[in-house]
C-alpha positions as CSV (number, residue, x, y, z in Angstrom):
1,M,144.1,-55.5,26.4
2,T,144.6,-59.1,27.7
3,E,148.0,-60.5,28.7
4,L,148.7,-63.9,27.2
5,V,151.3,-66.3,28.5
6,L,152.4,-69.2,26.3
7,K,154.6,-72.1,27.3
8,V,156.5,-73.5,24.3
9,D,159.7,-75.3,23.6
10,D,162.9,-73.2,23.6
11,S,163.3,-73.8,19.8
12,V,159.8,-72.5,19.1
13,A,160.4,-69.4,21.3
14,T,163.7,-68.8,19.6
15,R,162.1,-69.1,16.1
16,F,159.2,-66.8,17.1
17,K,161.7,-64.1,18.3
18,E,163.7,-64.4,15.1
19,V,160.5,-63.9,13.0
20,S,159.4,-61.1,15.3
21,E,162.8,-59.3,14.9
22,Q,163.1,-59.9,11.2
23,K,159.5,-59.0,10.0
24,F,157.9,-57.0,12.8
25,Q,160.8,-55.0,14.3
26,G,160.6,-57.1,17.5
27,N,156.9,-56.4,18.1
28,D,155.8,-59.7,19.6
29,T,152.1,-58.7,19.8
30,L,152.0,-57.8,16.1
31,T,153.8,-61.0,15.2
32,L,151.3,-63.2,17.1
33,E,148.3,-61.2,15.7
34,Y,149.6,-61.7,12.2
35,A,150.1,-65.4,12.8
36,L,146.6,-65.8,14.2
37,R,145.0,-63.9,11.3
38,S,147.0,-66.0,8.9
39,L,145.8,-69.3,10.5
40,L,142.2,-68.1,10.6
41,S,142.2,-67.0,7.0
42,N,143.8,-70.2,5.8
43,S,141.3,-72.4,7.6
44,D,138.5,-70.4,6.0
45,K,140.2,-70.8,2.6
46,D,140.7,-74.6,3.2
47,M,137.0,-75.0,4.1
48,S,135.9,-73.0,1.1
49,Y,138.1,-75.1,-1.2
50,L,136.7,-78.3,0.4
51,E,133.2,-77.1,-0.3
52,Q,134.1,-76.3,-3.9
53,I,135.5,-79.9,-4.4
54,V,132.4,-81.5,-2.8
55,E,130.1,-79.4,-5.1
56,Q,132.1,-80.4,-8.2
57,I,131.9,-84.0,-7.2
58,Q,128.1,-83.7,-6.6
59,N,127.6,-81.9,-10.0
60,E,129.6,-84.6,-11.8
61,I,127.6,-87.4,-10.2
62,E,124.3,-85.7,-11.1
63,A,125.5,-85.1,-14.7
64,R,126.2,-88.9,-14.9
65,G,122.7,-89.7,-13.8
66,G,123.2,-89.8,-10.0
67,M,123.8,-92.7,-7.7
68,T,121.5,-95.0,-5.8
69,A,121.9,-95.7,-2.1
70,K,123.3,-99.2,-3.0
71,E,125.9,-97.8,-5.3
72,I,127.0,-95.3,-2.6
73,E,127.2,-98.1,0.0
74,A,129.2,-100.3,-2.5
75,C,131.7,-97.4,-3.0
76,I,132.1,-96.9,0.8
77,V,132.6,-100.7,1.3
78,G,135.2,-100.8,-1.5
79,Y,137.0,-97.7,-0.2
80,R,137.2,-99.2,3.4
81,H,138.5,-102.5,2.0
82,K,141.2,-100.7,0.1
83,K,142.1,-98.5,3.1
84,N,142.4,-101.6,5.3
85,S,144.6,-103.3,2.8
86,W,146.9,-100.3,2.6
87,G,147.2,-100.2,6.4
88,N,148.0,-103.9,6.5
89,G,150.6,-103.5,3.8
90,L,152.3,-100.8,5.8
91,E,152.3,-102.8,9.0
92,S,153.8,-105.9,7.3
93,S,156.6,-103.9,5.8
94,H,158.1,-103.1,9.2
């Protein structure tokens, strides 16, 4: 077994201890193990979900006849233009 030392804010340490006591009978090792497993499984689920969304978009584009390189470039340019205008709007509102 490897010993692990973490430096965190007092509020994080307090909350960790509360969760450990409430859900894992004070077993900090089990609490941390559960947290890590949860994070790892969520990132796997997130990536899987992202892959599903990309596949759906690709299928929809193919079903509509596909896109040329020029059409893709036009979409990218349009998106970047919109994104830049959103950013400028946020800056000017301050």
